[in-house]
N, C-alpha and C positions, 0 to 999 in steps of 0.2 A: 328340337327348337328350344332355345332358352325360355324360361318363364316370362321374362319381360317382353321378348319378341312375340311370344304367343299371345299375351294379353293385348298387345298392340294390334296384331293381326285380327284378333276376334272383334275388337272395337271397330276396325276399318270395315270388316265384313258386315257387321251390324248396321253401320251407317249406310252402306251401299245397297242393302236389301231390306231388312226388317223395318228399319226406321222410316223408309219411304212408303211402306205399305200399311203400317199399323195405325188404325183409326179407333177412336173411342165411341163417339156418338154421331156417326155420319159426318156431315159438314158443319154441324152446329158449333162444335168446339175444336175443329181440326187444328187451328193455329195454336191455341192454348195447350191442347194435349201434346202436340208435336214439340212445343217448347219444353214442357215438363219432361217428355220422353228424352229429349236431347240433353237437357242439363242434368237429369238424373243419371243417364248412362255416362255422360262425360265426367261427372263428379266421381262416380265409381271407378271409371277407368283411370282418372288422374290420381285418385287416392291409392289404388293398387299399384300403379306404376311408380309413384313416388316412394312407397314403402319398399318395393323391390329394388329401386335404385339406391335407397339408403342402405339396405342390407348389402348390396353389391359393393357400394362405396366403402362400407365398414370392413368388408373382407379385403379389399384392395389396400385400404389404409393399414391393415394389420401386417401386410407384407412389404409396405413401403419403407424405405430406408430413412427418409427424412420428411419434415413438414415445412412448407413455406409459410411465412407470415401471412395473415389474412389479407392485408392491404395489397401485398405483392401478388397474391393468388388472384384477387379480384381484378387488379389491373392487367395481369397477364391474360385472364379469362376474357376481358373486354377486348383487348388488342387482338386476340385470336378469333373473335367473332367475325363471320362473314357479313358483308354489307346488309343483306336482308334482315339479319337478326338485330343489328344495330338500329335499323329503321323501325323494326317492330317494337323495340324497346322505347324509342322516341314516341311512337304512336301510342303505346300503352301509358307512358308518363303523361301525355297530353290528355287522354281520356280520363285519367285519374284526377288530374288538376281541374279539368272541365267539370267533373262531377262534384268534387269537394268545394269548388267555388260557385256552384250553381245555386240559384235561389230555389231550386226544386230538387233538393238533394235526394229525397226518397224516390221521386219519379225518374231521376237520372240514373240512380243505381239499379232499379228494377225494370225500368222501361215500360211501366204499366200504363202510361198515357199514350203509348203507341203500339208497336209490334214486339214488345219485350226485349228489344235490342239495347238494353242498358249496360252499365258497367259490369254487372254480374255476368251476363251472357257473353259480353266481349272478352271478359277475363278468361272464361272457359274456352272461347275460340283460340285465344293466344296461347293458353297453357297446353291445350291438346295439340295444337300445331307444333309446339316445341317438343312435346313428348313423343309424338309420332315420328317427326323428322329425326329425332335423336335415336330412337329405339327401333325403327323399322329395319328389319333384316331379311324380309321375305322377297320373293321375286315379283315379276310383273303380272302374276296370276290374278292379283287383286283387280286389275283392269278388266280381265275377263269376267270376274264376279260382278263388277260394276255394270258391264254391258248386259250380263245375264239378268241382273236385278232390274234393269230398265225395261225389259220386255213386258212384264205384267202391267207396269205403269202405263206404257204406251198403248198396249192392246186394250186396256181398260178405257183409256181416253178415246180410242177409235170407236169402241162400242157406244160410248156416250154421244159421240158425234152422230151416230145412227139412231139416237133416241132410245136405246135399248135399256139403259139404266139397270144393268144386270144385278147390281147389289142394292137396288132401291135406295140409293143415297139421296136422290132428288125428289122422289115421289111425295113424301110427306113432310120434308124438313126444310124446303127452300121455297120462297115465294116465287110465283111464276115469272115475275120481272127479273129475278136474279138467277134463274135456272141455268142460263147459258154462260154465266160468269164462273161457274164451278165445273170441274171435271176431274176424273180419275182420282187417285189417292193424294194428289197434291193440293187440290182445292181451287184456288183462284187461277183462271186461265193464263194470266200473265206470268205467274210463277211456274205453271205447268210448262209453258213454252220456254221459259228460262232454263228449266231442268232438261227438257228435251234438246234444247240447243247445245247444252254441255254434252249430252249423250251423242249427238250427231258429230260434234267436234272430236270427241275421244275415239269413237268407232271409225270415223273417216281417217283420222290420223293413224290408227292402228292398221287399218286396211292398206294404207299407202306404204307402210314400212315393214309389214309382216311377210315372211316367205312361205310359211306352211299353208298348203291349199285349204285344209279344213278350217283353219282359223280365218283365212281370208273370206271364205264363204260365210262363216258366222258373222264377221264384222260387216259384210256387205248386206246381209239380212237386217242387221241392227240399224245400219245407216239408212237403208231404204224405208224401214218402218218409221225411223225418226223424221225423214222428209214428209211422209204421209201424216204423221202426228202433228208436225208443225203447220202443215197446210190446213189441217182441219181443227187446229187448236183455237181458232177464232180470236187470235191476237196478232196484231201486226208487229209486236216486239220480235217475233220469230225472224223477221226478214233482216234484222240487224245481225243476229247470230249467223244466219245463212250467208249473208254478204261477207262477213268477216272470215268465216270458215273458208269460203272459196278464195279469198285474198291471201290467207295465211298458208294453206296447205302446200302450194307449189314451192315454198321456201325449203321444204323437206323433200317433197315428191319429185321435183325437177332435178334432183341430184343423180337419179338413176333412170334408166329406160323403163324398168318395171314400175318405177314411181310415176312416170308420165302416164303410162297405161292405166295405173290405178286411179290417177286424178281424172282421166277421161271417163273411167267407169263410174266415178262419183257423179260426174255431170250427167251420165246416162241415167243413173238412179233418180236424179233430180227431175229430169225430163219425163221419166216414167211416172213419177208421183204426180206431176202436173197433169199429164194425160189422164191419170186415174181420177183426179178431182174433176176434170172436165167430163169424163164419162158419167160420174155421179150426178153432176149438175144437169146432164142431158137425159138421163134415163131413170133416175130414182126420184119418186115423188117427193116434193118439198117437205111434206109432213113426216117423212121417214128419215130425214137427216137435218143436221144443224145448219146454221147460216153459213153461206159461202160469200164472204165479202172481203174487202181490203185489197191488197196488192195482187192476191192470187186471181181475182176476177180479171185483171188486165192480162195476166199471163195465159189464162185458159182461152182468151179471145184471140190470141195470136194466130194468124193464118199459117198454114203449113206446119203446124206443130208435130203432126205425125211424121211428116217427111224429115223434120229436124231430128226426131227420135231415131228413125231408122238410119239416117245418115251418120248420126253419132255412133250407132251400133256397129256400122261398117268400119268407121274410123277406129273404134275400140278393137275390133277383130284384127284389123291389119296391124295396128300398133302393138297389140299383144303378141301376134305372131312373130314380128321382128324383135320385140323386146326379149322374148324367151329364147330366141335363137342367136341373139347377139353374143359375140365373143368377148366384148368389153361391156360390162354392165353400166359403167358410169356415163353420165351426160357431160357435155362441156360445161365448165364452171360459169361461162358467160350466160348460160340459160337462167340461172338463179338471179344474177345481176340484172339481166334484161327484165325479168319479172318484177324485180324491185323497182326498176325505173318506170315500168308500166303502172304499178300501183301508186307510185309517187305522182305521176301525171294524172291518174284518175282522182286521187285525193285532192290535188290542186284544182282540177276541173270541178269537183263537187263543191269545194269551198267557194269557187267563183260563182257557181249557180246559186248557192245560198245567199251570197252577197248580192248578186244581180236581182234575185227575187225579193229580197227583204230590205235592202238598203239603196239599191240603184233605181228602184221604182219600175221594174220590168216584170212584175208578177204575172201579167197577162200572158207572157211567153210560155209560162209553165202551167196553163190552166188545167190540163188533165191530171197533173201531179201536184196541184196546189195544196191539197190536204197534207202532203208530205213535205213540201219544200217551203211554203209560205207560212211563217210563224204568226200566230194570232192567239187570242184568248181561248179560242176553240180548238187550237192545234192539239193533235194527239189525244182525242177524247177529253178535251178541256184541261189537258196538262199545261197548256199555255198560260192560263190565268193563274194557276198555282205557282208556276215558275216566276211569273212577273211579280206576284205578291212576295214570294220568297226573296227575290233579289232586292225588292224595295225595303223589306224588313232588315235584310243584311246590311244595307247601306246606312241604316239608322242605328245600328248597334254601336255601343261604346268600343273604344279601341281594343281593350283587353278581351271583350267578348268576340270581336272579329278574329282575334288570334286563337282563342281556345273554345269559343262557342258558349252556348247556354247550358250545355249538358247533354249527354247522349239521349236520344229519343224524346226530346222536348219540343219537337217541331210544332205539334198541335197546340202547345201552350204558348209558344212564342208568336204564332200567327193567329191566336185566338181572336184578336180584334177584327180580323178580316173574315170571320166566319159568315157573317150576314151577307157580305158581298158574294162569296162563293155559293152560298145557298140560293141567293137570288138569281145568280147566273146559271148554276148547274143543278140546282135542287138537291145539293148535298154539300157537306163540309169535308175538309181534307185534314187528316192528322199526319199525312206524309206527303213529301214533295213529288212523289212518283219520278224521282231522279235521285239515285243514291248519292251522287256527288254534291248536288245542291243541298240535299238533306244534311250531309256531313258538314257543309260549309256553315250552316246555321247552328248545328248542334255541337260540333267539336272544333269549329273555326278553321282558319286558313292553315295553321300549323298542323292540326290533326288531319285535315283533308289531304294536304300535300304529303305528309308522312305515310298515310294509308296507301295512297296511290303509288308512292315511291316504293313502299314495302312490296306491294303486289308486283309491280313491274320489275323490280330488282330480283324478286324471287323467280319470276319467269326467266329473266336473263341468266340467273345463276344456274337454274336447272338445264337450260339449253346448252350450257357449256359441255354437258355430258351427253347431249343428244346424238353426237357422232358415234360414240361407242355404245350407247344404249338408246336406240332410235325410239323406243316406246315412250321415252320421256317427252318427246315432241308431242305425242297425243295428249299427255297431261297438260302441257303448256297450252295447246290449242283449246282444251276444255276451259282453262282459266280465262283465256282471252275472250272466248265466246261469252262467258258470264259477265266479265267486266265491261264488254261493249254494250250488251243489252241493259246493263245496270243504269245506263244514262236515261232510260225511260221506264224504270221499274222500281219496285219497293224491295227493301231488304227484309226478308222474313226468315224466322228460324225453321224453315222447311227446306229451302234450297241453299241458303247461305252456308249451312254446315258442310254441304258437298264441296263448295268452293274452298273452304278452309282445309278440308280433307285432301283435296287435290294439291293444294299448295304444300301441305305437309308431306305428302307422298313424293312429290317432285323433288323437294329438298332432301328427303330421306334417300331417294335413289342417287341424288347428286353426292350426298355424303358417302354412300357406299362406293360409288365410283372413285371418289377422291381417295378413300382409304385403300382401295384396291390398287390404284396407281402408286400411292406411296409405298405400299407393301412390295409391289413389283420393282419399283426403283431401288428400294432397300436391298432386295434380293440380288438385283443386277450389280449393285455397288459391292455387296459382299463377295459375289462371284468374281468381280473384277479385281478385288484386293487379294483373293486367294490364288489367282492364276500366277502372278509374278512370284509369289513365294514358292509355288510348286516348281516354276521354271528355275528358281535359284537352287533349290534343294536337289532336284533331279540330277544335274551334272555331277554334283559332289557325291551323290550316292553311286553313280556309275563309275566315277573315277577311282573310287577307293580301292577296289580289288586290284585294278591294273597297277595302281601306284605301289601297292603292297607287294604285288608279284614282281614288279620291276625292281623294287628296292631290295627284296630278299634274295632274288635269284643270283645277283652278283656276289652277295655275301655267301651264299651256299657254294658257289663255284670258286670262291677265293681261297679256300682251305689250304691243304698242304702243297698244292702245285702252283702256288702263287707266282714263283719266280719263272716257271716254265711257260705260263699262260698269260704273260703281260700283254701281248698284242690282241688277245681275244676280246676283251671288253670293247675295243674300237670296232671290231667286226660285228659284235652283238649289241650294238647301241639301241637295242630293242625298243625302248619307250617311244622313239620318234614317230614311227608309223602309227602306233596306238593313239598318240595325241592328235594326229591328223584325222583319224577316223572319228574320234570324239568331237573334234571341231566341226566336221562335216555333219 
């Protein structure tokens, strides 16, 4: 492996394993330490990569025949960029402008008034994404490492749910009122479920597209643990990730019969995890486990849950039997289109329910699910009041600030005037919107928010272009979608956010590798096509030569002294004619 590729692989492995587990002083400094750990490792990786790239470029320049003018080179470079990179450039320009024009330049650069996601950290996200995507040359084994690295995180979280506190992180360093807000090596339960949601998406995606039995078993274990971890993570954010995963998976799984079987197995794992939670609620004393609340409470109360599980198991067995014995592995193409139509109808229905509950005055129709469907100041553990204040502040911003915001991570400063209101209503103040997109709207404006979302979506679309030839890319895309969906009710922290940027970089890196491979194959095919006609032209000439020589010299040899006596013989021995016919045939 080349040094540059090796350095890139080491950094990716570090982020998916060590970074997620390394803590300094329990939960007391988990965010600040993880921030230092990330920017320190990212800075080292970036510096080493840039040095190696400079050395490599110098070697290539030594063998190059000519040099283009700088302006021409830059223009050509920009034209050659794929859409995601152009959008990333726009996004980065906006956050730089937002920072330098901010009234809080220091705070915008370092992000110290919030969760450290200032210009400095965002610059590292962007730079490492470019470097990984450009220099990644390894295989999909990194996804196996990612899944393997998730196991201790999820198992730790499950032991915390059973109040075991095996590493004594909670015993002496967290107030009793906040104990249930922290878990595993991630810290805040909302970010824990955000991370596990990514794990579920990646492992389920890999399970649906992998052929090897031992790998399928491994991914199934990971996704089953992920379901259990999400149900016991004590955060309803998890349900957004779960819903999106179930909606997205069939777009890849329903292409093959084995994929349909795999999707049904994911549903079986889901039902099994729900039954497991119900068993805990019925048999384990309350003092020995964490709170069971939220949407999972409604699920465990469903009648006939065991029958549903066993019916699903039978369906899986029958489907698997026929899927593995099928002569043609592909499913009809209309299956994916039908699923797309179903999701569109469901999305439209959900939008109607939200409208009916919040604007049409029919909230009473949805009494049992009012806490999820009817927006108010108390919605989403008081997220409603924060969002209302945020949008009120945004409407009051000057036009320029609406475009580029007040500077990264300045939400707490911009909304400072409303602290008393939030403290009076919720007994706490908020330095984050608990919605990444609303937070971006205030801090980097409309242009920054749109360019960020466009970069993420275009990156996913770009990597999916290669999912047909490299199916594991779909799992990466699913992980990104899972994070971006739950971000609508969560905070961006330098604990889980680096994993999103890593997945984006890996997906674009695999896409680059696939494109280069296609170009190489096309060039080889073209070269082969050009050499074939030349061989066809030269081969007849090579075969014809000896015959022509023989045919021309033989008469000359026979022409000698008996020329007058053998005049009729050349007509009888017109030899070359049959040879020409053979050659033509």
